[in-house]
N, C-alpha and C positions, 0 to 999 in steps of 0.2 A: 716194377718187377712183374714178370709174367706169372700168371696162375698156372697150375698144373691140372691134369685130368680133363674134365669136360670143358673147362674154361681156359685151357692152355692157349697161350698166344693172344688172349683178349686183355688188352691193357686199358687203362683209364683213357688215354688219348684216343685210342681206336674207338672206344665206346662213344666218346664225345663227337668225333668226326662222323661216325656212322649215324648217330642220333640226329645230327644236323641234316643229313641226307633224308632220313625218314621224315623229319618235320617239314622238309621242303615239299613233300607230297601230302603229308597229313594236314597241314594248316589250311590249304585251299579246300580240302574235302570237309574239314570241320566247318569252315565258313559256309560252304555250300549247304551242309546239313542245317545250319542255323537259319540260313535264308529260306530253306524249304519249310521250316517251321513257321517262318514269317508269313508264308502264304496262308496257312491255316488260321493264323491270328487275324489277318486281314479279312478272310471270309467270315470269321466269327464276329468281328466288329460290324461289318456291313449287315450281316444277318440280324444282329442285335438292333440295328436301326430300323429294321422292318417290323419287329415286334417280338414278344417273348415266345410265342408259339413258333414263329419262324426260326428263332435262335435255337430252340430245343430240337426242332425238326432238322435244321441244318447240321447240328452237332451229331445227331443220330445218322443222318445221311452221310456225313463225312467219315464217320466210323465204319459204315458199311463199305464205302468206297475204299478206305484204307485196307480193310480186311480182304477185299477182292484184289486190290493192287499188290498184295503180298505175293500173289501168283507171279506177277511180272518181276517184282524185286528178286524173289527167290530163284525162279527158273532162269533168270539172266545172270545170277551171281556166279555161276560156274565159268562164265567167260573170262573173268579176270585171272583166276589161277591158271586156267588152260592157256591163255595168251601169254601170261608172264613166263610160264615154263618154256613155251616156244621161243620167246624172245631170248631167254637165257641160253637156249640151245643154238641161237643164231639163225633160226629158220624164219627169216622175215617174210619171205614170199608166202609161206604157209599161214602166217599170222593173218594176212589179208583174206585168204580163202576161208579160214576158220571164222573170222569176223563176219563175213558175208553170209555164211551158214547161220551164224548167230542172229543175223537180221531176220532170216526166215523163221527161226524159232521165236523171235520177238513178235513177229506178226501173228503167228499161231497163238502164242501166249496171250497177247493183247486181246485177240478175238474171244478166246475162252474166258478171260476175265470180264469182258464186256457182256457176254451171254450170262455169266454167273451173276453179274450185277442186275441185269434185267430180270432174271428169275427171282432173285431176292426181292426186288421191287414189287413184282406181281404177287408175292406171297405175304406182304406186310399185314394184310387184314387178319392173318392167322397168328400174329405175334403177340396179341394181347396188349397192343399199344393203345393209348388214348385216341379216340376216333378222329379228333381234330388234327392230330399230328400226321396221320397216314397220307393224306393227299399232298401235304407240303413235302414230306420225305420223298414221295414219288416224283414230284416236280424236280427236286434237286437231282435225284439219281438218274432219271431218264434224260437229263441234259448233260450230266457229268460223265456218264458211262462211256460216251464216245471218245473221251480222253485216253482211255486205257490202251488201245493199240499204239498211239503216239507215245504214251508213257513207257511202254515196253521197249519201243525203238530207242527212246532216250536213254533207258537203262543200259541197253546194249552198247550205245555210244559211250556212256559214262564208264562202263567196264573196260572198254579198250583204252580210254584215257588213263584209267588207274593202272592198267597193265603196262602201258608204255611209260608211266611216270610223268606224262604231260597233262597235268590236272588243272592247269590254269583255266582252260576253256570251261570246265565244269563249274567253277566259281563264277566266271563271267556270265555264262548262260543262265545260271540260277539267279543271279542278280537281275538279269534281263527279265526272267520269268516273274520275279517279285514285282517289278515295275509294271509289266503288262497286266498282271493279276490285279493290282491296285486299280488301274484305270478301267479294266474290263469289269471289275466288280461294281465300281461307281457308275459306269455307263449302263451295263445290262441289269445290274441288281437294283440300283436306286434311281435310274433314269436320268443321270447327269449327261451333260454335253449334247442334249437334244435327242437322246435315245429314249425309247419307251421303257417304262419301269416294269421289269419282268420278275422282280422278287427273287425267290429261290431258283426259279428257272434261269434267271440271269446269272446268278452265282455259279450254277452248274455249267452254263455256257462259258463263263469266264474260265473255269477249270479246264474245259475242253480246248478253248482257245490258247491258253497258256501252254498246255502240253504239246500242242501242234507246233507252236512257235519255238519252243525249246528243242523239240526233236529236229526241226528243220535247221535251227541254228547250230546244234551240235554236229549234225551231218555235214553242214557247210564247213565247220571248223576242221573236220576230218579230211577235207580236200586241200587244206593248206600245206605249204611246203614242208613244215616240220614233221608231218605225218607221211610224206610221200615215200619214205624208205620202206614203209610197211605195205604199200599198195592196197590200202583198205578198200577203196572203191574203184579199183582199176579194171574190174571185170564183172561178169554176171554168170552165175551158175544156178542150175535148178536145185531144189532142196535135196540134200544127200544125207540119208539116214545114218550112214557110216560116220559122217562128220558130226551130226547132231547128237547121236547117242552118247558119246563120251561127255559132252556138255551136260546132258541130263543126268548121267551117273553122278556127277559132282553137284548138280543144281538141285535135284529133288530132295536130298537130305537137308540142304540149306533151307529150302522152302519149308519143309516140315519143322525144322528148328525154329524158324520165324513164326510159324503157326502155333507151335507150343508156347512160345514166349508171349505172343499177342493174346492167345487164349487165356493164359494165366492172369494177365493184367486186366482183361475184360471180366474174368470171373471174380477178381478181387474187387473191381468197381461195383459189380452187381451185389456182392456181399456187403459192401459198405452201404448200399441202398437199403439192405435188409436191416442193418444195425440202426441207422437213423439218418435224417436229412442233413443235419449239421456235420456228422461224420463223413457222409458222402461228399459234401461240398469241400470239407477240409482235405479229404483224400484227393479230390480233383485238383485242388490248388497245389498240394505237396507233390503229387506225381507229375504235374506240369512243370514245376520248378526242377525236380530231379531229372526230368526228360531233357531239359536244356543242358544240364551237366553231362548227361549221357552222350551228347553229341561229340564231346572231346575224345573219349576212348573209342567211340564208334568210328570217327574219322581216322584215328590212329590205326584201328583194326584194318580198315580198307588199305591203308598205306603198307601195313605189314604183309597183307596178302600179296600185294604186288611185289614188294622187295624180296620177301622170302621165296616167292614163286620163281623169280628170276634166277636166284642162285641155286634153287632146287633143280631148275632146268640145266644149269651148268654143272650140277653134281658136285658142288663145293660145300662140304660139310662144315669146314671152319667158318666160311662166310655165313652159312645158315645160323650157326651158333652166335656169331657176332651180331647179326641183325635181330635175333631173338633177345639177346641180352640188352642191347641198346634200346629196343622197343619197350621192354619191360621196365627199364629205368625211367623212360619218359612216362609210361603208364603210371608208375608209382608217384611221380611228381604231380601228374594231373589229378590223380585220386586224392592225394594229400591236400592239394590246393582247393579243390571243390568241396571237400569235407570241411575244411577250415572256414571257407566262405559261408557254407550252409549253417554251420554252428554259430558263427559270429553275427550273421545278418538275417537269421531266420525270421525274426519278428518284423523287421523292416520290409523284407521281401513279401511276406504274406499280406502285409497292409496294402501293397500295390494291386493285389489280386481280389481282395474281398474287403467290404466295409463292415460286415458283421463281425463283432468282437469274438463271438463264440467260434465262428468258422476260423478266424485268425488263430485263436488259441489251439484248436485241434490241428490246424495245418502246421503251426510252429512246433508243436509236440512231435508230429510225424516227421518233420524235417530232421529231427535228431536221429531217427532211424535211417532216413535217407543219407545222412552224413556217415553213419556206420557202414552202410552197404556200398559206399563209393568204391572202397578198395576191392571187395570181392566182385562187384559188378564190372569194374574196370579190368580186373584180372581175367575174368571169364570171356569178355568180349575181345580182349587183346589176344588171348590164346586161341580163340576161335579163328581170328584172322590169320594167325601163324599157321594153324593146322590146315586151313583152306589153302594157304600158299604151298603147303606140303601135299596138297590134293587129298587130304584126309577129312571127309565130311560125314561119313556114316556113323562112326563111333561117337564123335561129338554130338550128333543128333540124338543118339540113344542116351548119352550122358545127360543132356539137357532135358530130355523127356522125363527121366528119372528125377533129376534135381528139381525141375519146375512142378511136376505133378505129384510124384510119390512123396516128395519132401515138402516143398514150399506150400502147395495147395493143401495137402493133407494136414500138415502141422498147423498152418494158419487157420484152417477151418475149425480144427479141434480146439485150438486156443481161443479163437474168437467166439465160437458158439457153444462150446461145452464147458470151457473153463472160465468163460465170462470176461475175457480180456478185450473183447470188441476189436476196435480198429488197431490197437496196439498188438493184439494177437496176430492179425492178418499181416501186418508189416514185419513182425518177428518171424513169421513163416517165410516172407520174402528174403529176409537177411539170411536165414538158415539155408534156404534153397540155393541162393546165389553163392554162398560160401561152399556148399557141397559141390556145386558146379565147378567153381574155380579150383578146388582141390583135385577133383577127378580129371579135369582137363589138364591140369599140371602133370598128373601121373601119366595121362595119355601122351602128352608131348614127350615126356621122359622115355616112354616105351617106343615112340616113333623115332626119336633120335637114336636109341639103341639099335633099332632095326636098320637104320641107315648106316650105322657104323658096321654092322654085320655084313651089309651089302657091299662094303668096301668103297663108299663114296670118297672121292679124293678131290683135290684142288685141280680145276681145269681152267 
């Protein structure tokens, strides 16, 4: 039986069929995200073989690289909704031209990220770090920073794959990257296969090598027949600000949203270090495990941006509603599954990460909180993906700034340091902040749909 009102015409069968189409895009993206995390794991294992100082320095260096790489991720993220809308409008020739302007933006973004990494590397002496760590961090950063222009180009290519729904290349290239990274780390970092042992310099060079290989591979994929209809690489134009500006209008709020989120988790990790070493280690284990779970709704979010963006371009409000509903049903299933897995296997999982029983106990306790915030975290990231598809990024940015810093950080800090709840207080703040974000983003989506109804969006 059909529902009435907002969900009119959306039946169980249509939800299932549409959900399958969403998963066709989401599953390869989820796999790609997990493989990308594998690169960091390989780097950490190889750095650990070099020594404890190198492992600590490599972790800090990787954190700095990730922070500056957010510029590439965020500023290229506007490509997917922009291209999805053009595809929905049937403007395939314009898709290619817009993508090529996106490549110019990627080059600029990558160079800016490279310069930012170099500047941060030169300033390390003023950070208050232990003196033996600084030269090793510099070794990594000054070798890995050259990867950033290629990384930005790769993100532009990935966004066009997401927008077209042809995401298999993203998964294949990410798998290729993991293999290349493994052999490059062993060769350059540990001196295997007859190469000189370069330590953290080698791990940084491996990062640069991998990103160049992946960027070239994705660009090569975009020349294949399946992409020819979009004429992605059929011409060459000079940078055109009139084309680039609309991308930045979408992308800058996305970048700031990523920055707010990353900053919150960095601030939480720092506060854990203030509370105690065991708490900091337990937090690292718990947040790493929950980060793996986060890859599921994140991949779904990318798919929703693409699929909602297409029907937004076609101005089909019924199709927009159907894709939102089917996406949220999948999100609910994913969140329930990961929450149950965390609750059921938290002690076994933490044992894989740490041998210290005290660290295991703290991590297992925090995973209870991680299980609780699976639902609000999945809701907020899925809704962000939907709103990006509707080309709505500024209001979600402001919502997340409020939820992450005015709520999550403030409440967590007060509970941890003034009420004496320690690590539990900080994670309670995270749960509250993510819950506030999911509620406010839900309200924003309701407002956005109401606006589209007033604009008279129809089926086309």
